[in-house]
C-alpha positions in Angstrom: 0.6 -51.5 46.1 -0.4 -47.8 44.9 -2.1 -45.8 48.0 -3.9 -43.2 46.5 -4.3 -41.4 49.7 -0.3 -41.8 50.6 1.4 -41.9 47.3 2.1 -38.6 45.3 4.5 -36.9 42.9 7.1 -34.2 43.7 6.9 -30.7 41.6 10.5 -32.4 40.0 8.7 -35.8 38.9 5.5 -34.4 37.4 8.1 -31.9 35.5 9.7 -35.0 34.2 6.3 -37.0 33.0 4.9 -33.8 31.5 7.9 -32.4 30.2 6.7 -29.0 31.4 9.1 -26.7 33.5 9.1 -26.7 37.2 8.1 -23.2 37.5 5.0 -23.3 35.0 3.8 -26.3 36.5 4.0 -24.0 40.5 2.4 -21.3 38.3 -0.7 -23.4 37.9 -0.3 -24.6 41.8 -0.1 -21.5 43.6 -3.3 -20.2 41.4 -5.3 -23.0 42.3 -4.4 -22.9 45.7 -3.2 -27.0 45.7 -1.9 -28.1 49.3 0.7 -31.2 49.0 0.5 -33.9 50.8 1.5 -34.3 54.8 4.7 -35.3 56.6 7.0 -33.8 53.8 9.3 -31.1 53.7 8.5 -28.1 51.6 11.3 -29.2 48.8 10.3 -32.4 48.9 6.9 -32.1 48.6 4.3 -34.1 47.1 1.3 -34.1 45.5 -1.7 -36.2 45.4 -2.2 -38.6 42.8 -5.5 -36.9 42.1 -4.1 -34.0 41.9 -0.9 -34.7 40.0 -3.1 -36.2 36.8 -5.2 -32.7 36.9 -2.1 -30.7 37.2 -0.3 -33.1 34.3 -3.2 -32.8 32.0 -4.2 -29.0 32.9 -0.5 -27.7 31.8 -0.2 -30.5 29.0 0.4 -28.9 25.5 -1.4 -31.1 23.6 -4.6 -31.0 25.8 -7.1 -32.1 22.6 -5.1 -34.6 21.0 -5.9 -37.1 18.5 -4.7 -41.1 19.8 -3.9 -42.7 16.6 -3.4 -45.9 18.2 -4.7 -47.0 21.8 -4.9 -50.9 21.9 -1.3 -52.0 23.1 -0.3 -55.6 23.9 2.8 -57.5 25.9 3.4 -60.5 23.8 5.8 -63.3 23.5 5.5 -67.2 24.1 8.4 -67.4 26.3 7.4 -66.6 29.6 10.1 -64.5 31.9 11.3 -62.1 29.0 9.7 -59.1 31.1 6.9 -58.7 29.3 4.3 -57.9 32.9 7.1 -55.6 34.3 6.4 -53.5 30.9 2.9 -53.4 30.8 2.5 -52.5 34.5 5.4 -49.7 33.8 3.7 -48.3 30.9 0.2 -48.1 31.8 1.0 -46.8 34.9 3.2 -43.9 33.9 0.6 -43.0 31.1 -2.2 -43.1 33.7 -0.4 -41.0 36.1 -0.2 -38.3 32.9 -3.7 -38.0 33.2 -4.8 -40.5 30.6 -7.9 -42.7 30.8 -6.1 -46.0 31.1 -7.4 -49.3 31.3 -4.8 -52.1 31.9 -6.6 -55.9 31.4 -4.4 -59.1 32.5 -4.7 -62.0 30.5 -2.4 -64.2 31.7 -3.7 -66.8 34.2 -0.4 -66.4 36.7 -2.5 -63.0 37.5 0.9 -61.5 37.8 0.0 -57.8 36.6 -3.3 -57.8 39.1 -0.8 -58.8 41.6 1.6 -56.2 41.0 -1.5 -53.7 41.5 -2.3 -55.3 44.5 -5.2 -57.3 43.8 -5.1 -60.9 45.2 -5.7 -63.9 42.4 -8.1 -66.1 44.6 -10.8 -68.2 42.7 -13.4 -66.1 44.2 -12.7 -62.6 42.3 -14.6 -62.0 39.0 -12.0 -61.6 36.6 -11.7 -61.5 32.5 -12.7 -65.5 32.5 -16.3 -64.1 33.7 -16.3 -61.2 30.8 -15.8 -63.5 28.2 -17.9 -66.0 28.9 -20.8 -64.2 29.6 -21.1 -64.9 33.5 -20.5 -60.6 34.5 -20.7 -57.6 32.9 -17.2 -55.4 32.3 -18.6 -52.8 35.1 -18.9 -56.0 37.6 -15.4 -57.4 36.1 -12.9 -53.7 36.7 -11.3 -53.0 39.4 -10.6 -49.4 40.0 -6.9 -48.3 40.9 -7.5 -45.1 41.1 -9.4 -42.4 39.1 -8.9 -43.2 35.1 -7.0 -46.2 35.6 -8.9 -49.1 36.1 -7.3 -52.9 35.6 -9.9 -56.1 34.4 -7.9 -58.8 37.2 -7.0 -62.7 35.7 -6.6 -65.8 37.9 -6.4 -69.5 37.1 -9.8 -69.3 36.3 -8.6 -68.0 32.9 -7.4 -71.3 31.8 -10.6 -72.8 31.3 -11.6 -70.4 28.5 -9.1 -71.8 26.3 -12.1 -75.1 26.3 -14.3 -73.0 25.7 -12.6 -70.8 22.4 -11.9 -74.3 20.9 -15.7 -75.3 21.3 -16.6 -72.1 19.3 -14.1 -72.3 16.7 -13.1 -68.9 15.0 -13.6 -67.0 18.2 -11.2 -64.4 17.9 -13.0 -61.8 17.8 -14.8 -62.5 21.0 -12.9 -60.2 23.3 -13.3 -57.2 21.0 -17.1 -58.0 21.2 -17.2 -57.5 25.3 -15.3 -54.4 24.8 -16.4 -52.7 21.6 -18.6 -50.8 24.2 -16.4 -49.5 26.3 -13.1 -48.8 24.0 -14.3 -44.8 24.0 -14.0 -44.7 27.7 -10.2 -44.8 27.9 -7.3 -43.3 25.7 -5.1 -46.3 26.0 -5.9 -50.0 26.5 -3.1 -51.9 27.5 -3.2 -55.8 27.7 -0.4 -58.4 29.4 -1.1 -61.7 27.6 0.3 -65.7 28.8 3.7 -67.1 27.3 1.6 -69.5 24.8 0.1 -70.0 21.4 -3.3 -69.9 23.0 -6.7 -68.7 21.7 -7.1 -66.2 24.2 -3.9 -65.1 22.8 -5.0 -64.8 19.4 -8.1 -62.6 20.9 -5.8 -60.1 22.5 -3.9 -59.6 18.7 -7.0 -59.3 17.1 -8.7 -56.7 19.4 -4.7 -54.9 19.6 -3.7 -51.8 17.3 -0.2 -52.3 18.4 1.8 -55.8 19.3 5.1 -55.2 21.7 7.5 -58.5 21.0 9.2 -58.0 24.3 12.6 -59.5 23.7 15.2 -60.8 26.1 18.7 -59.7 25.2 20.3 -62.9 25.4 20.6 -65.7 22.5 17.5 -68.2 23.5 15.0 -65.2 23.5 16.5 -64.2 20.1 15.9 -67.5 18.8 11.9 -67.6 19.2 11.7 -64.1 17.5 11.7 -65.9 13.9 9.0 -68.2 15.0 7.2 -65.6 16.8 6.9 -63.4 13.6 6.0 -66.3 11.3 3.0 -67.6 13.7 1.7 -63.9 14.0 1.7 -64.0 10.0 0.1 -67.0 9.9 -2.6 -65.3 12.5 -3.7 -62.7 10.5 -4.1 -65.0 7.4 -6.4 -67.1 8.8 -7.9 -65.0 10.8 -8.0 -62.5 7.2 -7.2 -59.4 9.2 -4.5 -56.8 8.0 -1.3 -57.0 10.1 -0.6 -55.1 13.5 1.8 -52.4 14.0 4.9 -54.5 15.0 7.3 -53.0 17.9 10.4 -55.1 19.5 11.7 -53.9 22.7 14.7 -55.3 24.2 14.7 -55.6 27.3 17.6 -56.7 30.4 20.5 -55.1 28.7 23.4 -55.4 30.2 26.3 -53.2 29.1 29.1 -55.2 30.6 27.9 -58.3 28.9 29.0 -59.2 25.9 25.9 -61.6 25.1 23.8 -58.6 25.3 26.0 -56.6 23.3 25.8 -59.4 20.4 22.3 -59.7 20.8 21.5 -56.3 20.1 23.5 -56.1 17.1 21.3 -59.2 16.0 18.4 -57.5 16.3 19.5 -54.3 14.4 20.5 -56.5 12.0 17.7 -58.7 11.1 14.4 -56.5 12.7 15.9 -53.1 12.8 12.1 -52.1 11.5 10.6 -53.0 15.0 13.1 -51.6 17.1 13.2 -47.8 18.0 16.8 -46.6 17.5 19.7 -46.9 20.1 17.2 -48.7 22.4 17.1 -50.7 25.3 15.9 -51.1 28.7 18.9 -51.6 30.9 18.7 -54.5 33.7 17.8 -52.8 37.1 17.5 -53.7 40.6 14.2 -51.0 40.7 12.2 -53.0 38.1 12.0 -56.2 41.1 11.8 -53.4 43.9 9.1 -52.2 41.9 7.1 -55.5 41.2 7.9 -56.5 45.3 6.0 -53.0 46.6 3.8 -52.8 43.8 4.5 -49.4 42.9 5.4 -47.6 39.3 8.6 -46.3 39.6 7.7 -42.7 39.5 6.5 -43.3 43.1 9.8 -44.2 44.8 12.2 -44.7 42.3 15.3 -42.3 42.4 15.4 -39.3 39.7 18.7 -41.0 38.7 17.0 -44.5 38.3 18.4 -46.0 34.8 15.0 -47.8 35.1 13.1 -45.1 35.4 15.3 -43.0 32.4 14.3 -46.0 30.3 10.6 -46.4 30.8 10.1 -43.0 30.4 11.7 -43.1 27.2 9.6 -45.4 26.3 6.4 -43.7 27.2 7.7 -40.8 25.4 8.0 -42.5 22.1 4.5 -44.3 22.2 2.8 -40.7 23.1 5.0 -38.9 20.4 4.4 -41.4 17.5 0.7 -42.6 18.4 -1.0 -39.3 19.0 -0.8 -35.7 17.4 
C-alpha cells in the first residue's frame, strides 16, 4: 500500500507528471529549501508525496484551470477487463499531480479498496452505509493521503440491491448522497461491479463520463454492442441525456493476432469513442502494482510501457476536460 512517510517522487518523475522541465522544478525546490526523503543518494533523491504534490501544483502552468467534466466511471459488465486497475492508476496519478481526488469503490468484491490497503472486513463502514443513511460521508471516507480520499466497499454492498429494488426509481440515490461534497474535489473516479445492477445505474446516473474498459480480445468485443444498447435504453428510461462515452482498449499484445484484429474492429465500429492510436499494453507492472498496492509512478522504471500508457491516458483526460 502507499506509505505516506516513505514513498515519494524523484525530480525526474515529477517532471514527467507535471510536463515541466526538471531545471524549473529544481529552482522551485531550492527556493523553498525543500529536503528530500532520507536514505536516498543525491542523484536518486525523492521527495515526500505531500511535497511532490505541492511542487507540481505550484509550478503547474494552468493553476486556475476550469474542470469541464469531473466524474469518471469505469464500466463493463464483463469481469477481468481491467476496470479496477485503470481506476486505481488514473485516480492515484492525478492525485499525485496535486489535484483533490475522491475514488469510490462500487464493487462488493472490494478489489480497489484492497489495492489501497483497506481490508474488506464486515466491520468497516463502506459505500453501503452511506447509501442506506447509516453513516455520513465523513464517517465513511478513508484518507489515502492529503488530497486523496476513498469510499471503500465490501460484501455488504450486495445488500443494497434489494433496497434499491424496493424503492424502484432510485437511480439518483448516489447523486443525492454526494451532492454536498462534489465541490470539495477536482475529480471523482468510480469503479463498478461487473453486472447490470441498480448500483451501477446509480453510478452511471451520477457520472459525467463513462469509460468502457475493453480487453483487446474477441469475447470482450462481443459484449460491447449489448453494453452500449443497454446504456442507451437506460438513458431513455431514466429520462437523462446520454453521458460522454470512451472506450479504453486494454491488455493489448503486439504479437497477438487477436489483439490486432480486435483493435481493427474497434476502430471500424467505435472510432468515435476511442483515443486515436492508443491502447493500454499488457504489462507485468500492472500485476506488480496490484500486488504491492502502489501506483506505477512510485515503483516502475522510467521506461515502463505501463507507466507510459497510463500517463498518456492521464494527460488525455486532463487535456480534454480541463481549460
